[in-house]
Steps between C-alpha positions, in 0.01 A plus 500: 500500500211666318409217261527174694414145401150406616473122550147358523464132584205278582308186406307438178188712464595756764471782246873567469500577127212748512631671813861515376385648171297766681785584737746532210265733314450721807873520576615526138704181540550207263277199568646149468265200516731207581208256500444588135862408429452150645170465315684595181745215552208266575328608179809417295530163678140423397555613142823305462341194664776460758418266789480687831727232647780590253662768713816521291307572180279759670801676655671507159182645349489776762863595433435567132171688533487875448246627755425871525233744605389785276251782537247489216276805525388516862554129553806299598542184293734201523685374194679168453734478202322799350147359542242673720384222736319717756169316458642159409685461831180551702333176395421245771753255353789748500408616849496145637835415340672819613534379861690173428704684236592770754634233735766394247837633616631583152184693412509704820870575456444641152191706585651635822795623292259683270302642791808634676612661177162675477540634854854635473392865481225479763164664451323170438208312651561126468255236617522126539558237767867547588582859411569619855671177606707393197495741206546821700563408865631855551197670341423824680123440504351155561133409516332160540145500363260226596129416516286207606495197268130558424555862404795413278299228324216744436736759352669248273164364381379852418825571313463188284134571426586853393740341251217286369627183668251280684613445857362323806579673830530170692746359248700823507502490883640145491767602249600802713531283813715254307716780366538657846632170632735451205632857505559508876659156526730499195872480574594773251395850617179407688220750549538669837471843653833680541564593867509870412196498267181680599199265499185633330187282514270605215168336594234769517724768350444671168777507241557869568532438875764231443694725261487780756627264770801396289580861407483593871764233573712637214471862610579419862812308399623779271442763770677299771797432270531868406486588871768243588729626222466859614593429862 
């Protein structure tokens, strides 16, 4: 096992996407942003004006969508039915809708199928809320990233402002708390730390320090597995 699956889970705003992207770049692995996949479905739900309560229609929509990641220059982009929606899926509306959409059994079934297909050859860094518990319960490397609610709200507010979107940190904090409750209490693949995942709390750490911490977990796992196989 030289190119394992690295599963990074954690709540909204914990920095999973940025960290996973950095880890993938350092290791030369493929980065898969599962949250972007659910946001992509949410975006299409908004555009097609489907009621969030119509689970059957949303599940049917997810089954027919072509969702893929492509490297464009030095940047990884997400395409839905051939359209680059990398920026469009980051709006506040798509973000808010992605959580209830992700709780729909038919949607999760379809996207988990796609995610497992992406991970068949290993050498990937995949982040989300159920990667180490549902998508890849046997992933060789599991990390659970978290941060205080206040820190996560500040990061999300800064991200939106950098995109030119006005955002209020108190409103974002309330939305994150609501999403935490919804994600952790849903019946279908709730957010929780896998028993064998390494917990990394990111408050007070720089991005580089968090990336280094994840890579240290990866390297230790690879070394111990090589040692076990040689005995």
